[in-house]
Backbone as a chain_set.jsonl record, in Angstrom:
{"seq": "MTDNDYKDKLLADFFAARRYEVADGGFTRRVMRRLPLRHNRLAGVWNSLCILLAAALFVATGGVQVVWATLQETFISLVEQSATTDIDLRSLLIAGGVLLFLAYRKIASLA", "coords": {"N": [[-16.65, -31.839, -11.288], [-14.224, -31.152, -13.306], [-12.467, -32.549, -16.265], [-9.893, -31.745, -16.19], [-9.188, -31.326, -13.618], [-9.776, -33.66, -12.466], [-7.442, -35.046, -13.678], [-5.362, -33.754, -12.533], [-5.8, -34.363, -9.789], [-5.475, -37.071, -9.726], [-2.851, -37.203, -10.551], [-1.53, -36.075, -8.366], [-2.21, -37.708, -6.351], [-0.903, -40.115, -7.337], [1.7, -39.388, -7.051], [1.974, -38.713, -4.464], [1.884, -41.115, -3.257], [4.109, -42.404, -3.978], [6.32, -40.98, -3.042], [9.527, -40.667, -1.558], [12.216, -40.085, 0.64], [15.595, -39.01, -0.025], [18.415, -40.14, 1.557], [20.753, -38.378, 2.67], [22.742, -38.003, 4.524], [22.653, -35.462, 5.849], [23.874, -33.534, 4.14], [22.781, -31.9, 2.361], [21.587, -29.963, 4.271], [23.921, -28.87, 5.53], [25.349, -27.84, 3.293], [23.42, -25.909, 2.556], [23.543, -24.214, 4.552], [26.034, -23.204, 4.596], [25.992, -21.424, 2.137], [24.768, -19.047, 2.121], [26.508, -17.775, 4.197], [29.009, -17.572, 2.839], [28.367, -16.055, 0.447], [27.499, -13.581, 1.806], [29.875, -12.623, 2.969], [31.477, -12.182, 0.808], [30.284, -10.433, -0.582], [30.334, -8.231, 1.201], [33.193, -7.746, 1.363], [33.362, -6.937, -1.579], [31.863, -4.488, -1.41], [33.134, -2.926, 0.482], [35.678, -2.841, -0.972], [34.765, -1.15, -3.296], [33.637, 1.112, -1.833], [36.028, 1.827, -0.687], [37.296, 2.508, -3.143], [35.993, 4.581, -4.481], [36.131, 6.519, -2.447], [38.732, 7.28, -2.193], [38.943, 8.078, -4.865], [37.413, 10.341, -4.784], [38.828, 11.928, -3.063], [41.239, 12.24, -4.636], [40.48, 13.507, -6.983], [39.992, 15.92, -5.907], [37.618, 16.473, -4.462], [37.046, 17.064, -1.813], [37.721, 19.566, -1.456], [36.12, 20.772, -3.162], [33.496, 20.33, -2.063], [33.859, 21.838, 0.582], [34.428, 24.365, -0.211], [31.918, 25.033, -1.633], [30.27, 24.624, 0.666], [31.319, 26.876, 2.342], [30.706, 29.027, 0.72], [27.86, 28.963, 0.631], [27.311, 29.348, 3.491], [28.32, 32.043, 3.82], [26.734, 33.343, 1.823], [24.452, 32.891, 3.558], [24.836, 34.255, 5.886], [25.133, 36.762, 4.742], [22.66, 37.101, 3.89], [21.31, 37.212, 6.082], [21.705, 39.666, 7.24], [19.719, 41.241, 6.038], [17.469, 39.872, 6.075], [15.62, 37.975, 8.679], [16.75, 35.049, 9.813], [15.263, 32.017, 10.436], [16.8, 30.12, 12.776], [16.21, 27.713, 13.986], [14.784, 26.445, 12.061], [16.579, 26.087, 10.215], [18.512, 24.486, 11.427], [16.95, 21.957, 11.827], [16.644, 21.446, 9.144], [19.369, 20.989, 8.391], [19.628, 18.93, 10.114], [17.851, 16.89, 9.218], [18.792, 16.546, 6.478], [21.363, 15.321, 7.342], [20.579, 13.009, 8.282], [19.122, 12.001, 6.247], [21.409, 11.653, 4.282], [23.06, 9.757, 5.7], [21.362, 7.547, 5.915], [21.477, 7.082, 3.133], [23.943, 6.203, 2.686], [24.223, 4.049, 4.399], [22.305, 2.487, 3.167], [24.01, 1.6, 0.94], [25.91, 0.153, 1.911]], "CA": [[-15.123, -32.22, -11.439], [-13.498, -31.088, -14.89], [-11.526, -33.574, -16.568], [-8.454, -31.364, -15.862], [-9.119, -31.295, -12.069], [-9.503, -35.177, -12.057], [-6.259, -35.646, -13.965], [-4.539, -33.203, -11.461], [-6.004, -35.14, -8.617], [-5.016, -38.706, -9.899], [-1.288, -36.863, -10.659], [-1.215, -35.569, -7.092], [-2.3, -39.029, -5.575], [0.018, -40.799, -7.775], [3.108, -38.739, -6.609], [2.195, -38.643, -3.101], [2.034, -42.528, -2.876], [5.506, -42.809, -4.39], [7.218, -40.318, -2.45], [10.508, -40.918, -0.823], [13.199, -39.083, 1.042], [16.764, -39.499, -0.427], [19.288, -40.166, 2.552], [21.862, -37.503, 2.292], [23.296, -37.673, 5.82], [22.707, -34.041, 6.379], [24.751, -32.93, 3.188], [22.049, -30.516, 1.816], [21.486, -28.907, 5.253], [25.204, -28.317, 5.725], [25.548, -26.984, 2.032], [22.514, -24.648, 2.58], [24.185, -23.136, 5.704], [27.319, -22.434, 4.27], [25.966, -20.729, 1.172], [24.486, -17.586, 2.5], [27.508, -16.724, 4.795], [30.097, -17.093, 1.792], [27.798, -15.021, -0.472], [27.534, -12.517, 2.326], [31.427, -12.31, 3.02], [32.0, -11.842, -0.605], [29.624, -9.174, -0.868], [30.758, -7.346, 2.119], [34.504, -7.365, 0.678], [33.49, -6.226, -2.557], [31.442, -3.465, -1.011], [34.516, -2.257, 0.89], [36.532, -2.408, -2.033], [34.021, -0.384, -4.022], [33.737, 2.229, -0.976], [37.434, 2.638, -0.668], [37.87, 3.212, -4.512], [35.298, 5.842, -4.547], [36.776, 7.386, -1.365], [40.004, 7.568, -2.951], [38.936, 8.928, -6.265], [36.806, 11.718, -4.167], [39.801, 12.967, -2.656], [42.143, 12.162, -5.584], [40.049, 14.514, -7.871], [39.621, 17.308, -5.407], [36.069, 16.401, -4.0], [36.92, 17.292, -0.651], [37.825, 21.052, -1.555], [34.748, 21.344, -3.859], [32.393, 20.459, -1.045], [34.309, 22.629, 1.484], [34.371, 25.66, -0.841], [30.452, 24.996, -1.587], [29.648, 25.092, 2.379], [31.571, 27.972, 2.715], [29.814, 29.739, 0.02], [26.566, 28.775, 1.089], [27.295, 29.955, 4.755], [28.704, 33.053, 3.516], [25.639, 33.868, 1.556], [23.267, 32.831, 4.422], [25.37, 35.367, 6.609], [25.002, 38.256, 4.058], [21.425, 37.518, 3.52], [20.754, 37.325, 7.495], [21.917, 40.899, 7.672], [18.55, 42.098, 5.674], [16.054, 39.247, 6.77], [15.648, 37.052, 9.839], [16.71, 33.536, 9.371], [14.827, 31.067, 11.451], [17.705, 29.315, 13.309], [15.563, 26.528, 14.451], [14.386, 25.675, 10.972], [17.708, 25.826, 9.613], [19.205, 23.584, 12.133], [16.088, 21.079, 11.615], [16.775, 20.955, 7.874], [20.413, 20.204, 8.519], [19.658, 17.397, 10.631], [17.158, 16.018, 7.937], [19.678, 16.489, 5.577], [22.421, 14.636, 7.511], [19.96, 11.774, 8.373], [18.935, 11.3, 5.001], [22.547, 11.186, 3.877], [23.443, 8.703, 6.513], [20.357, 6.638, 5.316], [21.593, 6.614, 1.933], [25.2, 5.734, 2.889], [24.147, 2.848, 5.102], [21.684, 1.43, 2.138], [24.861, 1.241, -0.022], [26.844, -1.078, 2.477]], "C": [[-14.8, -32.16, -12.907], [-12.641, -32.328, -14.893], [-10.201, -32.985, -16.253], [-8.147, -31.587, -14.583], [-8.871, -32.849, -11.694], [-8.134, -35.414, -12.48], [-5.335, -35.141, -13.023], [-4.696, -33.88, -10.303], [-5.216, -36.361, -8.7], [-3.236, -38.412, -10.001], [-0.802, -37.0, -9.153], [-1.161, -36.991, -6.231], [-1.239, -39.859, -6.035], [1.422, -40.516, -7.074], [3.126, -39.111, -5.283], [2.344, -40.357, -2.667], [3.392, -43.125, -3.026], [6.613, -41.964, -3.796], [8.059, -40.866, -1.507], [11.505, -39.913, -0.585], [14.529, -39.955, 0.62], [17.654, -39.18, 0.897], [20.311, -39.501, 2.103], [22.899, -37.63, 3.384], [23.599, -36.266, 6.121], [23.284, -33.062, 5.181], [23.96, -31.822, 2.767], [22.022, -29.396, 2.933], [22.946, -28.111, 5.26], [25.581, -27.431, 4.216], [24.734, -25.674, 2.013], [22.883, -23.728, 3.697], [25.13, -22.571, 5.185], [27.218, -21.542, 3.105], [25.862, -19.282, 1.296], [25.792, -16.984, 3.289], [28.887, -16.436, 3.654], [29.373, -15.972, 0.947], [27.762, -13.748, 0.342], [28.789, -11.937, 2.57], [31.868, -11.606, 1.808], [31.459, -10.495, -0.951], [30.123, -8.065, 0.196], [32.305, -6.957, 1.738], [34.306, -6.679, -0.673], [32.775, -4.768, -2.305], [32.378, -2.523, -0.339], [35.17, -1.7, 0.072], [36.144, -1.041, -2.72], [33.975, 1.149, -3.149], [34.968, 3.057, -1.023], [38.056, 3.318, -2.126], [37.371, 4.527, -4.714], [35.743, 6.697, -3.5], [38.022, 7.932, -1.873], [39.914, 8.109, -4.188], [38.129, 10.469, -5.948], [37.891, 12.463, -3.811], [40.911, 13.102, -3.625], [41.74, 13.498, -6.577], [39.651, 15.85, -7.117], [38.179, 17.55, -4.838], [36.067, 17.189, -2.75], [36.767, 19.027, -0.527], [36.636, 21.446, -2.238], [33.783, 21.643, -2.795], [32.728, 21.449, -0.07], [34.126, 24.118, 1.002], [32.709, 25.893, -1.103], [30.045, 25.409, -0.047], [29.851, 26.324, 2.598], [30.786, 29.15, 1.832], [28.497, 30.106, 0.348], [26.476, 29.556, 2.718], [27.447, 31.279, 4.621], [27.574, 33.942, 3.061], [24.357, 33.746, 2.529], [23.527, 34.077, 5.531], [25.033, 36.285, 5.974], [23.495, 38.405, 3.919], [20.715, 37.929, 5.124], [20.777, 38.906, 7.84], [20.734, 41.867, 6.85], [17.549, 41.33, 6.112], [16.726, 38.47, 8.194], [15.723, 35.749, 9.5], [16.253, 32.769, 10.592], [15.817, 29.981, 11.982], [17.37, 27.642, 13.357], [15.201, 25.674, 13.046], [15.656, 25.245, 10.062], [18.473, 24.468, 10.215], [18.13, 22.047, 11.964], [16.394, 20.388, 10.095], [18.111, 20.388, 7.657], [20.275, 18.884, 9.184], [18.772, 16.336, 9.872], [17.889, 15.763, 6.892], [20.775, 15.04, 5.944], [21.828, 13.104, 7.71], [19.62, 10.877, 7.155], [20.512, 10.661, 4.281], [23.239, 10.017, 4.509], [22.695, 7.355, 6.12], [20.739, 6.12, 3.909], [22.811, 5.814, 2.045], [24.92, 4.217, 3.509], [23.554, 1.744, 4.17], [22.672, 0.819, 1.405], [25.632, -0.057, 0.524], [25.953, -2.354, 2.633]], "O": [[-15.109, -33.09, -13.652], [-12.216, -32.963, -13.928], [-9.311, -33.807, -16.029], [-7.028, -31.993, -14.269], [-8.04, -33.249, -10.879], [-7.477, -36.04, -11.647], [-4.477, -35.919, -12.607], [-3.654, -34.051, -9.67], [-4.381, -36.658, -7.845], [-2.434, -39.255, -9.598], [0.061, -37.785, -8.76], [-0.186, -37.302, -5.547], [-0.569, -40.391, -5.149], [2.123, -41.418, -6.613], [4.076, -39.748, -4.829], [2.995, -40.649, -1.664], [3.793, -44.103, -2.396], [7.782, -42.248, -4.055], [7.552, -41.537, -0.607], [11.71, -38.996, -1.381], [14.644, -41.168, 0.795], [17.636, -38.022, 1.315], [20.88, -39.95, 1.109], [24.037, -37.307, 3.046], [24.682, -35.923, 6.595], [23.133, -31.848, 5.312], [24.501, -30.717, 2.817], [22.32, -28.221, 2.718], [23.042, -26.907, 5.023], [26.12, -26.328, 4.303], [25.165, -24.6, 1.591], [22.514, -22.554, 3.706], [25.174, -21.343, 5.257], [28.201, -20.832, 2.893], [26.605, -18.455, 0.769], [26.126, -15.821, 3.063], [29.579, -15.419, 3.619], [29.991, -14.912, 0.839], [27.982, -12.727, -0.31], [28.874, -10.72, 2.401], [32.54, -10.575, 1.826], [32.101, -9.607, -1.513], [30.257, -6.925, -0.249], [32.59, -5.764, 1.84], [35.122, -5.793, -0.929], [33.154, -3.863, -3.049], [32.349, -1.333, -0.652], [35.404, -0.492, 0.039], [36.878, -0.053, -2.763], [34.243, 2.199, -3.733], [35.126, 4.258, -1.241], [38.888, 4.213, -2.27], [38.078, 5.477, -5.05], [35.685, 7.88, -3.834], [38.189, 9.151, -1.905], [40.924, 8.666, -4.616], [38.211, 11.469, -6.662], [37.968, 13.628, -4.202], [41.601, 14.112, -3.484], [42.567, 14.361, -6.874], [39.047, 16.749, -7.701], [37.669, 18.668, -4.774], [35.138, 17.977, -2.574], [35.995, 19.639, 0.211], [36.11, 22.501, -1.885], [33.307, 22.753, -2.555], [31.728, 22.096, 0.24], [33.71, 24.98, 1.777], [32.253, 26.98, -0.749], [29.541, 26.495, 0.238], [28.933, 27.042, 2.992], [30.312, 30.126, 2.414], [28.045, 31.25, 0.365], [25.528, 30.297, 2.976], [26.674, 31.92, 5.334], [27.335, 35.022, 3.601], [23.348, 34.418, 2.315], [22.598, 34.756, 5.97], [24.381, 37.032, 6.704], [22.986, 39.523, 3.835], [19.814, 38.752, 5.287], [19.959, 39.373, 8.632], [20.783, 43.091, 6.978], [16.599, 41.945, 6.595], [17.89, 38.42, 8.593], [14.782, 35.25, 8.884], [16.838, 32.894, 11.668], [15.592, 28.847, 11.56], [18.02, 26.687, 12.933], [15.322, 24.451, 12.971], [15.689, 24.247, 9.343], [18.931, 23.576, 9.5], [18.765, 20.993, 12.005], [16.398, 19.179, 9.865], [18.223, 19.433, 6.888], [20.814, 17.865, 8.754], [18.976, 15.123, 9.927], [17.672, 14.707, 6.298], [20.975, 14.071, 5.211], [22.484, 12.123, 7.36], [19.724, 9.661, 6.994], [20.683, 9.512, 3.874], [23.985, 9.329, 3.813], [23.276, 6.274, 6.019], [20.431, 4.995, 3.516], [22.783, 4.707, 1.508], [25.492, 3.266, 2.977], [23.912, 0.566, 4.155], [22.51, -0.363, 1.105], [25.923, -1.045, -0.151], [26.445, -3.405, 3.045]]}, "num_chains": 1, "name": "protein.A"}
């Protein structure tokens, strides 16, 4: 046993023999139960406000029209391309489903 190990054991024994609980009448338990609830509530309110602000800015700056126009152009180019080549509809649906799932997961992780 080294000198440091011996000193550590002496300190641990010393404090273990003199340990006592401070009677607080359940105050600590009540405080700790309330802290996370308030924190979660404030976080939920803050997240909701940020999401509403982001949605309002998206609509106000014409984001809906831009997304709609992009989807239309993409669909039109797919239809025009399908005239020359065969598009595997099943692959297209799977890719769309995966993209929707990933978008949902991203939005859910933000809330």
